[in-house]
C-alpha positions, -999 to 999 in steps of 0.1 A, spaced: 634 -223 -836 637 -245 -806 609 -240 -780 623 -265 -755 624 -251 -720 658 -241 -707 669 -265 -679 674 -249 -645 710 -252 -633 718 -267 -599 727 -232 -586 695 -217 -599 676 -244 -582 695 -238 -549 688 -201 -550 651 -207 -559 649 -230 -528 664 -202 -508 638 -177 -520 610 -202 -514 622 -210 -478 627 -173 -470 592 -163 -483 576 -191 -462 598 -181 -432 611 -217 -430 643 -212 -410 651 -249 -409 649 -252 -447 670 -220 -451 697 -231 -428 699 -265 -446 710 -246 -477 742 -233 -461 774 -251 -455 782 -257 -418 809 -229 -419 789 -205 -440 791 -167 -437 760 -145 -440 762 -107 -442 740 -79 -454 742 -41 -451 716 -41 -423 739 -62 -400 765 -49 -377 786 -80 -382 785 -112 -403 768 -143 -390 791 -173 -391 780 -209 -391 746 -225 -393 737 -218 -357 743 -180 -360 725 -179 -393 695 -198 -378 693 -173 -349 695 -144 -374 666 -156 -395 645 -166 -365 648 -131 -351 643 -115 -385 611 -134 -391 598 -126 -356 606 -89 -360 595 -81 -395 563 -96 -408 551 -104 -443 587 -104 -457 588 -114 -493 617 -116 -517 610 -113 -554 638 -118 -579 639 -89 -603 663 -106 -628 680 -139 -635 707 -154 -614 740 -143 -630 764 -171 -623 798 -187 -628 808 -221 -617 809 -212 -580 794 -178 -577 761 -161 -584 744 -127 -582 707 -122 -578 689 -89 -581 658 -87 -559 631 -66 -543 621 -72 -507 590 -59 -491 574 -63 -457 559 -48 -426 581 -31 -400 585 -42 -364 563 -32 -335 578 -7 -311 569 -7 -275 542 -32 -283 526 -9 -309 524 -16 -346 520 16 -366 494 10 -392 506 11 -428 543 11 -420 556 -11 -447 588 -10 -467 602 -20 -501 637 -19 -513 658 -33 -542 690 -51 -536 715 -76 -548 727 -109 -532 761 -122 -540 765 -160 -534 796 -182 -532 787 -219 -535 806 -249 -522 795 -285 -525 761 -274 -539 754 -253 -508 757 -216 -500 791 -210 -485 789 -172 -484 761 -147 -490 764 -110 -490 733 -88 -494 735 -52 -506 706 -27 -503 699 8 -491 694 2 -454 687 39 -447 658 38 -471 642 10 -451 646 29 -419 632 61 -435 601 41 -447 595 26 -413 600 54 -389 571 79 -388 592 110 -379 613 106 -411 583 118 -431 579 150 -409 588 184 -424 625 190 -419 618 221 -398 604 198 -371 635 176 -371 659 204 -365 670 212 -330 
C-alpha cells in the first residue's frame, strides 16, 4: 500500500487560493485569480459581473455588507482539464439595516460553484445555492407565524 500524499493539481491549488482569499476577504488576491475578461455569476445576483473591475466591485461590496463570511468546501473539486465543480457551505452574518444589526442574524447555506479555467486562471464562475433560504434566515419577519404575514 502506497501512503504517499496525493499531489494537488494546479486547478485544485487555484481553487484553494480562491477559498483562502475569500475567507480572508482579500479582494485584490481574489481578482488576481480571474482572467481579465472573466464572468462571475451566482443565484443571488441580478446579472453577471464581467471583467476584473466589476468582479472587484462585487466582492468589495459583498465583504462590506456581509460580515464573517466563510466558505468551507464540503467535498473535493471534481475536475476535467478545463472545468471544475466544488461543493461548499457558506456562513456569515447578515447586513445591517438602517444602521441596525439584528443580534444573532446569521445564515448558512450549501451550494456548488462551477468553474471554467483558462490559462490557469478562473475564466467563468457560476455559484448555485438557495438564495431564498438565505433571505429567510436573515429577515426577522420570515420566522413569524404565517397568520401575521397574511394581509
